[in-house]
N, C-alpha and C positions, 0 to 999 in steps of 0.2 A: 312480273316480279320486279320489285324495287330493291336495289342494293346501294347503300351509302358507304363510300370509302373515305377514310380519314387518315391524315398524317399530321402529327404535331409532336411537340416536346423535343425537337432538335433545332431545325430552322425551317422556314418556309412552310408553316402549317397550311393545310388545305383541306377542302372537302370536294367530293365528286359524287354524282348521282347517275347510276346506270339503271335505266328503265326498260325492261324487256330487251336487253342486249344493246341498247342505244345509249351512248353517253350524252345526256341531255343538258348537263350543266357541270361546270368545274371552276373553282376559283380559289386563289390564295387568300388567307385571312388578312394579310397586310393591305390588300386593296380597300378593305372596309375599315379596319382598325387604324390605318395610317401609320403603323409601326413597321419600319423596314425589316424584312426577314422575321416577322412576328412568329414566335415559336409556341405561343400559348394555345389553349384549347380553342378550336376554330368555330366559336359560337356564331359569328356573323356569316361566315362562309356556309355553314350548315343551314342557317336561316335562308340564305339566298338560294342555294341549290334546291331546297325543298319547295320554296315558293315558285321557282322557275318551272319545276316539274308539276306544280299544282297539288302538292302532297303535304301532309303533316308527318311528324316523326312517327306517328302510330300507323301510318300507311307503309312504312318501310319494313321489308321482310327480314333483311339482314344488315348489320352495321359491321364493317370490317376495318380493323386497324392494320397499318401497313408493315408492322414488324412484331416480333415477339419479345416483350419487355423482359421476361425472366431469363431468356437466353442472352439478351444483351447485357443484363445485370451480371450474369455468369462471366461474360468476357471482361467486364469492367473489374469485377472482384478478383478473378484469377490473374489478370494483368497487373493489378495493383500489388497483389501478394508476391508475384514473381519479381517485381522491381523495387520492393520495399528495402531500405527506408527512403529511397529517392522519391517514391510515389506517395509519401505520407500526406503531403498537402493536398494533392489531387484526390487521394483516397478519402480524406476527411470531407472535402467539399462535395465530391460526387456521392458519397454515401448519404450525406444530408439530403441531397436532392432526390436520390432514388428511394430512400426509406420513407420520405414524407410524401412524394408525389409519383415518381415514374414507375414504381413497382405496382401501383394500385390503379393502373389505367382502366381496367375493367370496371372497378367500382366508381371511378370518376365518370366514365361514360354513362353508366347507369344513372348516376346522380344528376349529371348535367342535362341529359336528354329524357330522363324519366322512362326508360325502357327496361324490360326484363333482361337478365343476363343471358337467357337462351337465344337472344337475337344477335349476340356479339361473337365475332370471329376474329382470329389473328393469323395474318399471313407472314411468311418469312420476308425479310427486307428485300433481298435480291430476287425472290419470286415476285414480289410486287413490281420491282423494276421490269423484270422479264415480261410479266403479264401486261404492263402498261404499254409496252411496245408491240408485242406479238398480237394481242387481241384487238388492237386498234389499227393494225397493218392491213394491207390488201392481200396478204399471203395466206394461202391455205396451209402451207408448211414452210418452216424457216429455221435456220440456225439462229441462236440468240446469244448475244454477248452483253453482259452487264459489267460495268466497271465504275467504281466510285471510291470514296475514302474508306468507309467501312459500314457494314450493317450490324448484324449481331456478331458473327465471326467472319463472315465472308467479305472479301474486298473486291472480288470479281467472280463471275460464274460463266461457264460455258453450257449452253443448253440447246434443246431442240423443241420446237413447237409443231404439233400436228393436229389440225382440226381444233378441238376445244381442250387439248391437253398440252402441258408443258413438262418436260423432263430435264432436270439439271444433271449433267453428266460429269462435271468437274468444277471445282471451286478453288480459289486462292483465299488464304486466311490471314487475318490480322496477326501481327502488325505490318506484314509485307503487302504493300498497296501502291499501285500506280497513281491512284488519286491522291493519296497522302504524300507521295513523292513529289508530285506537281505542286501540291500545297506547300511543301517544305521550301521549294524554290520560290514560290509566291512570297513567303515570309522573308526569305533570304534577300530578295530584290526589293524589300521594303513595303510590301502591300499586305492588306489584311486578309487572312485566311477566310474562305467561304464568301468572299466579296471581291478580292483583288485578282482572282484567277483570270478574269476577263482582261484586266490591265496587263498582266504578264503576257497573255496571248497577243494583245494589241501592241506590246512593246517589242516582241521578238523580231519583226522585220527590220528594226533599226540596228540589229546586231548580226554577228556571224557566229555559227555554231562551233566555236573554238574549243569548248570544254566538254565535248561528248565523252572523250576518253576518261577524263577525270570523274565524270558522273558515273560511268559504267564501273569505275573502281569502287563505288559505294554499293554495288549490286552484283548479284548473279542472275542472269536471265536465261531461261530455258528456251528450247526450240518452240515450245508452245506459248511463249510469252510470259510464262510464270516468272515471278521475280522474288528474290530473297534479298532483304536489306541487311547490310552490316549495321546493326542497331547502335553501335558506339557513336555514330554520327548524328543520331536523332534523339529527340527528347519527348516527342508527342505521346509516347506510350506510358510515360510516368510523370510528366510535368503538367501543372495546372495552366501555365501561361507561356511555356516555351515549346517551340516546335523543333528547334535545332540544338544539338549538343555543341559544346565548345570545339570539339574535334572537327565539326563541319567547316567552320570558318578557317581552322588551321589547315585542313586538307586543300582548300582552294586558295589559301594565302591572303584572304581578305575577309573582314567581318561582314555580318549582315548589314544591309543598307539601313540607315536611319529612316523610319517611316515619315518623319517630318520633312524629308527632302524630296519626297516622291512627286510633289506638284511643281518643283522648281527646275528640274533639269532631267535630261536623259543621259545618265552616266554610261559611257561606252562599255565599261566592264560588265555592268548589270544587263545591258542590252544584249551583249554576247552570251551572258549566262541564260537569259530568257530564250534566245535563239537555240541554245544548246539543249535545254530541257525540253523545248518544243520538239526538236528533232528526235531526241531520245524517246519521248512519249509516242510520237508517230511510229517509230521503228518497232517499239514494243507492241503497240496496238496492231500493227500489220502482222507481226508474228502471231499474235493471238488469233486474228482473223484467218490467217493462212492455215494454222493448225486446225481450227474449228471447221474450216472448209474441207480439209483433207479427211478429218474424222467423220464428218456427216455426209459429205458428197452433195450437199444442198446448194442451190443456186441463189437462195435468198438469205439475207442477214437482217436481223432486227437488233438495233443498238439501244442501250439504256444505261442509266446511272449518270452521276454528275459529270463524268469524263466525256460523255456523249454531247456535252455542250461545247466541246472543243471543235468548233466548226472547221478550223484549218485541218485538223487530223481527220475529220469526217470526210472531207473532200479527197484526201489521200487514200482513205480506205475505199471510197467509191471508184477512184481512177486507177489506183495501183494494186488494190486488193483483188482476191480471187472470185468474189461474188458478183453475180450479174446485177442483182438488185439490192439496195440498202434502204431500210426504213428506220426512222427515228421519231419517237413520240415528241410532240412539241414541248412537253415539260419532262425531260428525261431525269431530272434531279428528284430530290425527296418530295417535293410538292406533287410530282407525277405519281409517287407511290400511292396516293389516295385513289387515283384512277386504276392503277394496277391491282390494288387490294380488292376493289369492287369487282373487277373483271375476273380475277383469280377465283373469287367465290362463285360468281355467276356461271362462268364457263367451266373452269377446271374442277371445282369442288362439287357444284350442283349439277354439272353435266348438261347445262343449257346450250342451245345452238348458238353459233357465232352471229354477232350483229354486223352491221356495215363497217367498213374501214373509215377512219377519221380523215375526211378530206379537208377539214378546216379547223382552226383553233378558236373560233368565235363562240365561246361557251360561257362568257360572263354576263354581267347585267347590261341593260341598255335603258335609255330614257327617251320618251316620246317628245314630239314637238310641243305638246301642251305642257309637259313637265319642264322642259327647258325654258319655254316662254314664261311660265309662272315664276321660275327662279329669277330670270332677268328682270322681270317687271316688279317683283317683290323688292328688289334692291335698286330699282330705278337705273339699271344698267342700259345705256342706249345701244340699240342694235338695228340691223337691217335684216329683213327676212325675204328670201327669194321663193316665191310660190312655184316657179318653174325650175325643175332640176337642171335642165340644160343651161339655163341662164346662170344658175349658181355655179355649175362646173366651169363654164366659160369665165366667170369672174374669178374663181379660185385659181384656175390654171394661169390666167393672165397675171394675177397677183404674184404667183411663183415666178413666172417669166420676168416680171419686173423687179425681182430681187427681194420680195418680201418673205419673211419667215412666219409660218402659220402653225397654230395649234389645230390639229385635226381630230375631232371628237364625233364619232358616228357609229351607231350599231352596238352590238354586244362586244364587251372588251375581251381581249385575247387571253387564252389559257397558256400559262408558261411565262418565261421571263422576257420574251421578245415582243416588241410593238410591231404589229402586222397590219397597220392601216385602219385601226379603230380608235386607238389612243396614241397618236403619233405627233411628233413635231416634224414638219416637212419643209423642204426648201429646194432651190434650183441646184442640181448637181454640176451644172456647167460652170459655176462661178467658184473659182479657187478660194476666194475670201470667205465663202460660206462655212468651211470647216473651222477656221479660227473663230468666226463670229459665234457659231453654235457652241463651241467648247468654252469660250471665254465669257460670253455675255448671256448665254441662255442656259446651258447645262452646268456651267461653273465647274468644269472638270479639267483633267490633264490635257495639254495641247496635243499629245501624240495619239489620243483615242480616236479611232476611225468611226466613220458613219456608214450606215447601210444604204444600199440602193434598192428601191422597190421598182421592179421592171415588169412589164406585161409578159405573161408566160409565153405567149405566142411569138415574142420578139427577143426573148432572153439571149438566144445564141448569137444574135447580131452584135451584142455588146459584151458578152461574157463567154468564156469557154464552157458552155453549158448546153450542149446539144440535147435534143429530145427532152426538153425541160418538163413536159407533162408526165414523163415516166418517173421522175425523181421527186417523190412526195416530200422529202425533207426540205427541198428548196422553198416550198410554200411556207415553211415554218422558220425560215432564215437560219438553217442549220448547216449550210455549206459556205465556205469561203473559196470562191472560184477566181481564176485570173480574169481581169478585165482585158478584152482583146487589145492588142498593142496599138492598133490604129484608132481605138476609141478612148485611150487614156487621156489624151489632151481634150477630148470632148467631155469627159467626166472627171475633172480633177478633184472635185470636192469629196467624191466617194472612193477614189482610187487610193489604196493604202501604199505605204512605202515600198512594198514588194510588188506593186502592180496588181493587187487583188482587191476583191470587194466581197463583203458578206451579203450576198444578194438575197432578196425575197422575190419569188415569182408570184405574180398576182393573177388570180383567175376570175373571169367574169362571173362564173356561176356561184362562187363562194363569197365574193365581195364586189358586187357590181358597181357600187358608188366609187370605191377607191380605184377600181379598174378604169372607170370612165374618167375620173380625174386625171389619171396618168395618161390615158389615151388622148384626152383633150390637150394636155400639156405637150404630148408628142406631136399633135397636129399643129400646134403653134410653133414648136421649136425643132421638129424632126428628131427629138430625143424622148422616146417613151419611157423615161426613167426619172424618178424623183428621189431626192435625198430624204432619208427617214431615220428618226431616232425616237426613243421612247418619250412619252409625254410626262415628264417629271423633272424635277431639279435634282442635283446631286444629293444623295443620301435620303431621298424620299421615294415611296412607292409610286408606281404609275397611277395616274388619276383614275378615279372611279365615278364620282358624282359631278354634275355640272359645277358645283361650288369649288371642287378641287381643280377643275380645268380653268376656271376663271382666276383662282388664286395663283396657280402656277403661271398663267399668262401675265398676271399683273406684277409678279415679282421677277419677271425675266425680260429679255429684250425682244420678245416676239412682236411682230407687227400686227397680226390679225389672229383672232380666235374664231374658228369655224366649227360650230356645234350644230349638227344636222345642216339645215340650210340657213341657219342664223349666222350673221357676221357681226362680230364685236371688234371695233377698231381700237387702236392704241390710245386714242384720246379718252377712252373709258377708264383707263388705269388712273388717270389724274383725278377723275371725278370722285372716286372712292378709294383713294390710295391708302387710307388708314384702316380699311376694312379687310379682315382676313376671314375666309370662309373655311369651315371644317365640318366634320361629321362626328357625331357621337352616338353611342348606343344607349337607349333608354327602354328598359323593360324588354318587350318582345319586338320592338320595331327600331328601324334606323331612321333617325330624324335629322333634318338639316338644322345646323346651328350657326350662329354668327358670333364671333368674339372680337 
């Protein structure tokens, strides 16, 4: 049985294909369209997942959308009516979008894909989140906690998964939302909502949690972690472009930070505010987890929803929470809803048996040696090719040890927002100057942003407080921020954050043998089996998909080498075709390489 899951029309549109219980392909539309956080209909992602599975759209048994549009429309309509006339502008704009497009998603899917309406199904938003985590986990039964901004009405759910069924036992409802609370402080600290939450989390170690009491004065928090907002401080429920009411800044005695200043300095006040909301978020999540454990008595926990991308909080739940085991899907946000929608239909609705757990996130497209060579030779890009893998890994590891920054492009790209050693920029973590170099000259982003360490799974606990790494699946998806061992912080200055932590990725030989061997070889040269890893993209762009994207990003940045499979492109190649920019565009039913 073939089930296609879709998410779109909010942000991070995506498609996923479950074939006989196995997730065979999943991808965000932005990787192909090259539009960051593309929210449009995922035509290219659908084309890819079907191709990867060797199917056409007519081979698909069911197509499942990740939420229920009419229920979400009800929430939008009733909220606007309850806050009128303040909501008049957002009501007018949202009604235009909903009446013209979003209400008619069933008709749109029929038209775009040429399928009968009988094949289309609709899951609840938070059920999609829950299913994405539970049905890809290694657990036969588990408690499930989903937390995000908002779905239809739900902002968080508490659930239980047993076998191929999920039961939601409790929910929190809009406008009271831990995800929206964190986004409110993202806006207050001068960052863009749905984009800057990473920055807020990265900034928090530079401050002290001085304002927790003042934050709690905006809320009521139950013993189960349920929250109630005093809505006089917030505007997101009635405003088109404002998250915060004037009372918010008055309460804290300082207005929201000017977004134009975010790249220029770390203001101590807003660092303290970031530290405070991070601590409050962790405390509320721990309350939620503690109540859920007490209510269910289960030893396992599955997390999902956008808040599950808070890797700092995830580690606290693992270490301080009541559950023995924690699992998090590699795309816990709305993109992952496409996976959850497909699994909800396959397992829960259609009563099919569980498939295998998701041991890796390499579910995207890949390009062969012949395809990479054809691209390089078409545009006369000079390269060196290593026939022998070991010779190539020796060269790449030595280049890193010599201080070079490399673009690493190999295998199927990663599902979710993290670069996990298929589309990565890599460097030597032992060199302090690498952090500044990558932020300023390659990523072109804020100086305080941290970089992730990729470490051999079997040696992770030597460098991080991460014992029994093989048991903690989210580590392979870079979803925990763990302390760097104190005696190793001077060894790994480029990836050790201000508070002595690192957002590690544990690398397994069986799921990414090439990346594992590169790190292993680097460890043989340096005694440090850890490399510095960040996503292969420039600020404001999606992670690269096609070889042309990889070369373009390489040529516009300060990287020293581009490593595509066993092909090596040196920095001198940038000068040869400095005026050439490579891109992709969609023509008809195929994705074709274009040059402009």
